[in-house]
matplotlib code that plots the C-alpha trace (Angstrom):
import matplotlib.pyplot as plt

x = [33.7, 31.8, 28.1, 26.0, 23.7, -13.2, -13.9, -17.7, -20.7, -23.5, -26.6, -29.2, -32.6, -35.0, -32.5, -32.1, -36.2, -36.3, -33.8, -35.5, -38.8, -37.2, -35.8, -39.6, -41.0, -38.4, -39.1, -42.6, -42.2, -41.0, -38.0, -38.3, -37.0, -33.1, -32.7, -31.6, -32.2, -28.3, -26.9, -23.3, -22.4, -22.2, -19.6, -16.1, -13.8, -11.4, -8.0, -5.6, -3.0, 0.2, 3.3, 5.5, 8.8, 11.0, 13.7, 16.9, 16.6, 12.8, 11.7, 8.8, 6.5, 6.6, 7.1, 5.0, 8.0, 10.3, 7.7, 6.7, 3.0, 1.6, -0.9, 2.2, 4.4, 3.9, 7.2, 7.5, 10.2, 12.8, 12.6, 9.3, 9.0, 9.9, 11.2, 13.0, 15.1, 15.9, 19.4, 19.8, 17.4, 19.0, 17.7, 17.4, 19.1, 19.6, 16.2, 13.1, 11.0, 11.3, 14.2, 14.0, 15.0, 18.3, 19.3, 22.8, 20.9, 19.6, 22.9, 24.6, 21.8, 22.7, 26.2, 25.6, 23.1, 26.0, 28.7, 25.9, 25.0, 28.7, 29.2, 25.8, 26.7, 30.2, 31.6, 30.4, 26.7, 26.9, 29.3, 26.2, 22.5, 21.6, 20.0, 20.2, 17.1, 17.0, 13.3, 11.7, 8.6, 5.7, 5.0, 2.0, 4.2, 7.1, 4.6, 3.6, 7.6, 8.9, 12.4, 13.8, 15.4, 15.3, 17.9, 16.6, 18.5, 16.6, 17.9, 17.6, 16.7, 19.6, 22.7, 20.8, 17.6, 16.4, 13.3, 13.1, 12.5, 10.9, 13.6, 13.8, 16.4, 18.3, 21.0, 23.4, 26.8, 25.4, 28.6, 30.0, 26.9, 25.0, 27.8, 25.4, 24.1, 27.5, 28.3, 30.4, 30.3, 27.5, 26.1, 25.4, 23.3, 23.4, 21.3, 22.9, 23.4, 25.6, 22.8, 22.8, 19.2, 19.7, 22.8, 22.3, 24.4, 26.3, 29.6, 32.6, 33.0, 30.1, 30.3, 30.5, 31.5, 31.5, 32.8, 32.3, 35.5, 34.6, 32.7, 33.9, 32.5, 31.7, 32.6, 30.1, 27.7, 24.5, 22.9, 22.7, 26.6, 27.1, 25.1, 26.7, 30.4, 30.1, 33.7, 34.9, 32.8, 34.0, 37.9, 37.2, 35.9, 38.7, 40.8, 39.1, 38.9, 42.8, 43.4, 41.2, 42.9, 46.4, 47.2, 48.8, 47.2, 49.0, 48.3, 47.3, 44.6, 41.7, 43.1, 42.8, 39.6, 36.6, 33.7, 30.3, 29.0, 25.9, 25.4, 22.4, 19.4, 18.0, 16.3, 19.1, 21.4, 19.0, 19.0, 22.8, 24.2, 27.2, 28.6, 28.9, 29.4, 32.2, 32.1, 34.9, 33.7, 35.9, 37.0, 36.5, 33.8, 35.6, 34.9, 37.3, 37.7, 39.9, 40.8, 44.5, 45.1, 47.5, 48.3, 48.2, 44.4, 43.7, 46.4, 46.4, 44.5]
y = [13.1, 10.0, 9.2, 6.1, 5.1, -21.0, -21.7, -23.0, -20.9, -21.9, -20.1, -19.2, -17.7, -17.4, -19.1, -21.9, -22.4, -22.0, -24.7, -27.0, -26.2, -27.2, -30.2, -31.3, -30.2, -32.3, -35.4, -35.4, -36.0, -38.8, -38.8, -38.8, -41.6, -41.9, -39.6, -41.3, -38.3, -38.3, -34.6, -35.3, -38.9, -37.7, -35.1, -35.2, -35.9, -32.9, -33.1, -33.9, -31.0, -31.1, -30.1, -27.3, -29.2, -26.1, -27.3, -25.3, -23.6, -22.5, -18.9, -17.4, -14.2, -13.1, -14.5, -13.8, -13.7, -15.9, -18.6, -20.2, -21.1, -23.6, -21.2, -19.2, -21.5, -21.4, -21.8, -20.6, -20.8, -18.2, -17.0, -15.5, -12.1, -13.1, -11.6, -14.5, -17.4, -20.4, -21.4, -24.1, -26.2, -27.9, -29.7, -29.0, -31.9, -30.3, -28.6, -30.0, -27.1, -24.3, -22.0, -18.9, -15.6, -14.5, -17.7, -20.0, -22.3, -20.0, -17.9, -21.3, -21.8, -18.2, -19.0, -22.1, -20.1, -17.5, -20.1, -21.2, -18.0, -17.1, -20.4, -19.5, -15.9, -16.1, -14.3, -12.3, -11.5, -8.3, -6.7, -6.4, -5.4, -8.7, -9.6, -13.2, -14.6, -17.7, -19.3, -22.1, -24.2, -22.8, -24.4, -26.3, -27.9, -28.5, -30.6, -32.4, -33.2, -30.7, -30.0, -28.1, -24.4, -22.3, -20.3, -17.3, -15.0, -11.4, -8.7, -5.4, -1.9, -0.2, -0.2, 1.3, -0.6, -4.3, -4.0, -7.1, -5.8, -8.0, -9.6, -12.0, -15.0, -16.8, -15.2, -18.0, -16.6, -13.2, -11.2, -11.9, -12.3, -9.1, -6.6, -3.8, -5.5, -4.6, -1.9, 0.6, 4.5, 6.7, 10.0, 11.3, 14.2, 15.7, 17.9, 21.2, 19.0, 16.8, 14.0, 11.5, 12.4, 10.1, 8.0, 7.2, 4.3, 5.5, 4.1, 5.5, 7.6, 9.8, 12.4, 11.0, 11.4, 8.0, 4.6, 1.0, -0.5, -3.6, -5.6, -5.4, -8.2, -6.7, -8.9, -7.2, -9.6, -7.5, -5.1, -2.5, -2.7, -2.5, 0.6, 2.2, 1.5, 4.1, 5.0, 1.2, 0.6, 3.8, 2.9, -0.6, 0.6, 3.2, 0.3, -1.3, 1.8, 1.9, -1.7, -1.1, 2.2, 1.1, 3.9, 3.7, 3.2, 6.1, 9.5, 10.9, 8.4, 10.5, 13.4, 11.7, 10.0, 9.6, 6.7, 6.1, 2.7, 0.7, -2.4, -4.9, -3.8, -5.2, -8.0, -9.1, -9.0, -11.4, -13.6, -13.8, -11.1, -9.2, -7.9, -3.8, -2.2, 0.1, 3.0, 5.7, 9.3, 11.2, 14.6, 15.8, 14.9, 12.2, 10.8, 7.4, 4.8, 5.1, 1.4, 0.7, 4.7, 5.1, 8.5, 10.1, 9.4, 10.4, 12.9, 13.9, 17.6]
z = [-42.1, -40.4, -41.1, -39.6, -40.7, -38.4, -35.9, -36.1, -34.5, -32.2, -32.7, -30.0, -30.1, -32.9, -35.4, -33.3, -33.3, -36.7, -37.4, -35.2, -37.0, -40.2, -38.7, -37.8, -41.2, -42.7, -40.6, -41.5, -45.1, -46.8, -48.7, -52.6, -54.7, -54.5, -51.8, -48.5, -46.3, -45.1, -46.0, -45.9, -47.1, -50.8, -50.2, -51.4, -48.6, -47.8, -49.1, -46.6, -46.1, -48.2, -46.4, -47.5, -48.8, -50.2, -52.9, -53.6, -57.2, -56.7, -56.6, -55.0, -56.1, -52.4, -48.8, -45.8, -43.5, -41.6, -40.8, -44.0, -44.0, -46.4, -48.0, -49.0, -50.5, -54.4, -56.1, -59.8, -62.2, -61.4, -65.3, -64.2, -62.2, -58.5, -55.3, -53.6, -54.5, -52.3, -53.0, -50.2, -47.8, -44.7, -42.0, -38.1, -36.1, -33.0, -32.0, -30.3, -31.6, -33.8, -32.9, -31.6, -33.8, -32.5, -30.8, -31.2, -33.2, -36.0, -36.0, -36.9, -39.8, -40.6, -41.0, -43.1, -45.4, -45.7, -47.1, -49.3, -50.8, -51.4, -53.4, -54.9, -56.3, -56.6, -53.7, -50.7, -51.4, -49.1, -51.9, -54.2, -53.9, -52.3, -49.0, -47.3, -45.4, -43.3, -43.2, -41.2, -40.7, -38.7, -35.4, -36.9, -39.4, -36.9, -34.8, -37.9, -38.5, -40.6, -39.7, -42.8, -42.9, -46.1, -47.5, -49.5, -51.5, -52.8, -54.8, -52.8, -54.0, -52.5, -50.4, -47.5, -48.0, -47.2, -49.6, -52.0, -55.4, -58.3, -60.8, -63.4, -63.5, -60.8, -58.8, -59.6, -60.4, -59.9, -58.9, -62.3, -64.5, -63.4, -62.5, -62.1, -58.7, -57.5, -54.8, -56.8, -56.2, -54.9, -55.1, -51.6, -50.5, -47.1, -45.1, -43.6, -40.8, -42.6, -42.4, -45.4, -47.3, -50.0, -51.4, -55.2, -57.0, -59.9, -62.0, -60.6, -63.8, -62.7, -60.2, -56.7, -53.0, -51.9, -52.8, -51.5, -50.5, -48.4, -45.5, -41.8, -39.6, -36.1, -33.2, -30.8, -28.9, -28.6, -31.2, -28.6, -28.3, -31.9, -32.2, -29.4, -30.6, -33.5, -33.1, -33.3, -36.1, -37.8, -37.0, -38.4, -41.8, -42.1, -42.1, -44.7, -46.8, -46.6, -47.6, -50.5, -51.7, -50.8, -48.4, -44.9, -41.9, -40.0, -38.4, -41.7, -42.7, -41.2, -43.1, -46.5, -46.3, -43.9, -43.7, -44.4, -43.2, -43.3, -40.8, -40.5, -39.1, -36.2, -37.8, -39.8, -36.6, -34.8, -37.8, -37.6, -39.9, -38.5, -42.1, -42.2, -45.5, -45.6, -47.8, -48.6, -47.9, -50.1, -49.2, -53.0, -55.4, -58.0, -61.4, -60.7, -58.5, -55.6, -55.8, -55.2, -56.0, -53.1, -51.8, -55.0, -55.2, -51.6, -50.5, -46.7, -46.4]

ax = plt.figure().add_subplot(projection="3d")
ax.plot(x, y, z, "-o")
ax.set_aspect("equal")
plt.show()
């Protein structure tokens, strides 16, 4: 079985006439003592805009998107409730303008963030309920001299969802410090047409139909090509499953186990993610892991 998954305003007419009348009236009267008649010279000057300068180790309650605006930059202590943690800040040294999403420059930055994220959490972040996002300055900030990019990690709701969920505490060494984040086994509900309706994470000692087995890195050039090559991704994930379960890649493989896989969505693909999460689709509901179980755990049917 296989499944894929303000500007100022000008007034005219009566308001302008009224404003002119008020001006004449004021001009015909003397100024009281200690009043110089100037309306703006005693106002405090507006503060200069403060540029966003991200720092690794900061967390954020939320974020507005890929481009970080000054008004949205409110870093907080990671011990507080937050959704985004900046784990690395780098510099653009080879771009004349804010790099376009999906281009080679952003892909290279994603790869850098990927390496930094692995160091931060202690392994491949894709093996857990984590999402990696590369964020950049706005065009206005770039024109003002900003050249940074920000690598952000977030906790996700589920293996099949990129939604950021609130959490407390840093994700530093999360793969060992927070094992509940790791993908393990899953209870899967199917429709009558064998479409996945829901997938719920469970520990592997609970009844389950699927188990996470690893990551396949697709080599497809475009997102469209990736979506079209269902069979290629299925075959690649089947090999990932076989390596995980220690079963031979032979003519009996497809009779032992199937696959369920979750690839990057289009936004993640454009950012540079090429990782596909591969799950073993089990012929029988199990209450144990098939890791290194061999052919006795997954006999041919």
